[in-house]
N, C-alpha and C positions, 0 to 999 in steps of 0.2 A: 095120158101124156107120158108116163114113165114106164114104158113097156120095152122089152128087149127085142123088138122086131128089127130085122136086118134086111136091107139097108133102108134108112128113112131120114127124112128131114122134117122138123116141125116148123110150121109157120103159124104163129099165134097173132091174132089181131086183138088189140086192146079193147076194152069197154064193150063187151058183148058181141064181138065179131067172131066168126068161126075159127076153130082150130083145125088145121089140116095136117094129117099124117100122110106123107107121100112115100110110096115105094119106088124110089128112083135115086140115082146118084145125086147128092146134094147140089153140086155145081150145075148139073143139067136142069134140075127142077127150079133152082133159083134163077137161072138164065131165062127159063120159059115163064116164070112167075116172079118178076122182080118185086122185092118187098118195098113198101113205102115207109115213111117215117112213123106211121101208125102201127107197123108190124113188129113182131118179135121173132127172132130166130134163135132157137135153143138146141145145141148139140147134146144129145142124151144117150148115145149108144155106148159110151165108155170105150170106144174103139177109135184110136187116132187115125186109122186108115179111112174112116168115114167122117168122124167129127172134124178133123182138120180140113177136109175138103169143104164141108159146110161153112166153116169159119173163114177160110180163104175166100170163098165166094161172097159171104155176107158182110164181112167187116168193111170192105171199101165202099159198100153201098149205103143207102139211106135208112136202113132198118133202125127203128127207134130203140131197139134193145137187141143186143147180141150176147148170148151167154153160153156156158157149157158146164155140165155137171162134172163132178170128180173131186178128188181130195185137193188140198193145197199143194201137196207134192206133185200130183198129176198136173195141176194148173201151171206150176213152175216149169215143168217139162214141156207143156204145151206152148208156153210163151217162148221158150227156146226154139221149138220147131217152127213157130210162126214168125220169128223175128224178121223184121223188115216189111211185113204186110201192112199196107195202109190201113189205118183205123184200129190197129192193135190195142192202143191205149184205152179204147172204150169197151173192150171185151170184159164181161162180167164173169168172174170165175173165182172160186166155185159159185155157180149161179144160185141165187136165193138169198133170203134174209135169214138171220140167225134166230130161228124159232125153237131150236132144240129138237128138230124133227127126228123121229125114230121110226117112221114108216114111209112107205112110198107115197101115200096120200098126203102126209105132212110135208114131205119134200116137195111134192107138186104144189101144195099151197104156198110154201115159202118162195118158190120160183115165180108163181103167178103174182104173189104179193110184191115181189121186187119189180116185176114187169109193170104193174100198176103204179108203184111208187116212181119208177123211172119215167113213165109216161106223163106224170104230173110234176116232174122235177123235184121229187121229195126223196128223203133218205129212207123212209120206212121205219123211223123211230117211234117211240111211244107218244101218243097224243098228249098224255099228261105232262110231258116236259117240252112240248112243241109250242112255239109262239105263232106258227102259221095258221091261217084260217082253216077251220074244219069244213070240208066240202066247199071251199071257196067263199063261205059266208061266216062272218063273225057271230058268235052267240050273243043274244040280247042280254043274257045273264052274266054279270061280271064274274071272272074266275075266282074272285075273293069271297063271293057269297057262299056261306056254308049251307049245306042241306038242312031243311027244316028238322028232320029226324035222321039218325043214323040208319043206313040201309044194311041189314045183315047179308053177308055173302058167304057162300060155301063153295068149295071146289072138290068135286068127286073125281077120283082116278079110277 
């Protein structure tokens, strides 16, 4: 997902559907393959000449998630360049959840996690503090029931 191939657009389908990396100008590819509300469009080149084209094409449409990689400063500049585009308020940037990612794989995971959370109208926060059902089904064990015995946990780095 996070490769520096130029030019391309990513079209991600939620919940086990295919991820497509297309070597085409974003607006041309999106016009030929319009995303649905189950699709995600993520601009990942870090080049505004390409990413802005993808976002201009995707934001007015029905894509369920539209995001872009980059720093907060880059995102602020991007919002200025895209001012007036319909749907700009739903642009996710910087794309991804705050997982403390330090690698390309972790960044990809954070973006995919945000896409899944958005598809289910969730924030992506910790389950421990959430009152929403887990997987849409409430647990039969009340949250106040303590475990029978403590479970030791370790974290290796």
